[in-house]
C-alpha positions in Angstrom: -1.5 207.3 46.6 1.4 207.6 49.1 5.2 207.8 48.6 7.9 207.2 51.2 11.4 208.6 51.0 14.5 206.8 52.5 18.2 207.3 51.7 19.1 204.3 49.5 16.9 204.4 46.5 13.7 205.6 44.9 11.0 202.9 45.0 7.7 203.3 43.2 5.2 200.5 42.7 8.0 198.0 43.1 10.2 199.5 40.4 13.7 200.6 41.5 15.6 203.6 40.4 18.9 204.3 42.2 19.3 207.9 43.4 21.6 209.5 45.9 19.0 210.7 48.4 19.3 211.3 52.1 15.7 210.0 52.2 14.2 207.6 49.6 10.8 206.9 48.2 8.5 204.0 48.2 4.8 203.8 47.5 2.7 202.4 50.3 -0.3 203.0 52.5 0.2 202.7 56.3 -1.9 203.0 59.5 -0.5 206.5 59.9 -1.8 207.5 56.4 -5.1 205.6 56.8 -5.9 207.6 59.9 -5.8 210.9 58.0 -9.1 212.4 56.8 -9.6 212.1 53.1 -8.7 215.4 51.5 -7.6 215.9 47.9 -4.3 217.6 47.3 -0.7 217.0 48.3 0.2 215.9 51.8 3.7 215.4 53.2 4.2 213.2 56.3 7.5 213.4 58.2 8.2 209.9 59.5 11.7 210.9 60.7 12.7 211.9 64.2 13.7 215.4 63.1 11.7 218.5 62.1 11.8 219.3 58.4 11.0 222.3 56.3 9.4 221.7 52.9 9.2 223.8 49.7 7.2 222.9 46.6 7.5 223.6 42.9 5.0 223.0 40.1 4.0 224.4 36.7 1.2 227.0 36.5 -0.2 229.2 33.6 2.2 231.9 34.9 5.3 229.7 34.8 7.1 227.4 37.2 6.1 228.4 40.8 8.1 227.6 43.9 6.6 228.2 47.4 7.8 227.5 50.9 7.9 226.9 53.8 5.9 224.3 55.6 7.4 223.1 58.8 6.6 219.5 59.7 7.5 218.1 63.1 8.6 214.5 63.6 5.9 211.9 63.0 3.4 214.5 61.7 1.8 215.4 58.4 1.0 218.7 56.6 -1.4 219.3 53.8 0.8 221.3 51.4 -1.8 221.8 48.6 -5.4 221.9 49.6 -7.0 221.4 46.2 -7.2 218.4 43.9 -3.9 218.0 42.0 -3.9 219.2 38.4 -0.3 218.5 37.4 1.3 215.2 36.5 4.5 216.2 38.4 5.5 218.3 41.4 8.8 219.0 43.0 9.8 219.0 46.7 12.7 220.4 48.5 13.3 219.2 52.0 15.6 220.9 54.5 16.4 220.2 58.1 15.8 222.6 61.0 19.2 224.2 60.2 18.4 224.8 56.6 20.5 222.0 55.2 19.1 220.1 52.2 18.0 216.6 53.1 17.4 215.3 49.6 19.2 215.3 46.3 17.2 216.5 43.4 16.1 216.1 39.8 15.9 219.9 39.2 17.4 223.1 40.6 14.9 225.8 41.5 15.0 229.1 43.4 14.1 229.5 47.1 14.5 232.1 49.9 15.3 231.5 53.6 12.0 233.2 54.6 8.5 232.3 53.4 8.2 232.8 49.7 6.3 232.5 46.4 8.4 232.7 43.3 8.0 232.2 39.6 10.6 231.1 37.1 13.1 228.7 38.7 16.2 229.9 36.9 18.8 232.7 37.3 18.6 232.4 41.1 21.9 234.1 41.9 21.2 237.0 39.5 17.9 237.6 41.3 19.4 237.4 44.8 17.8 234.0 45.5 19.2 230.6 46.6 19.5 227.6 44.3 18.1 224.4 45.8 17.7 220.8 44.6 14.1 219.6 44.3 13.1 216.0 43.7 10.3 215.1 41.3 7.1 213.5 42.4 5.0 211.9 39.5 1.4 211.7 40.5 0.2 209.7 37.5 -2.8 212.1 37.3 -4.1 211.4 40.8 -5.9 214.2 42.5 -4.6 213.2 46.0 -1.0 212.3 46.8 0.9 211.6 50.1 4.6 211.7 50.5 6.2 210.0 53.5 9.7 211.1 54.6 11.6 208.7 56.7 15.1 207.6 57.6 16.6 204.2 56.6 
């Protein structure tokens, strides 16, 4: 399954949910994604002209985990999670090369400027961390999912 993000709305299987995103989402398969080798997990493709940095959040037995950063150059993909997906939902935070958030979000979780793995997404400021908006990806139980980021 693949998702695309543009700035006007969130599209998924033809259903439309308005959201204020700098990127937006639509489900599709493209030649770019078809050229990728089959590998279970979560893949993020950057269809924009700018480099982006990506952080992820998901539930684990030890609590909500956030992890970053994956740097994805323009028109490139990165395999964020290497194993078959086990959760129904994941959260992504996308920042530009200057650290500015590129997407609105469904949930606020904690991040750091440098590479990180954190648990428990609340009380960021009290813990010396940065609050960031993450948007939700619903995988519908799929073991493999691709998100395509692109400009309008």
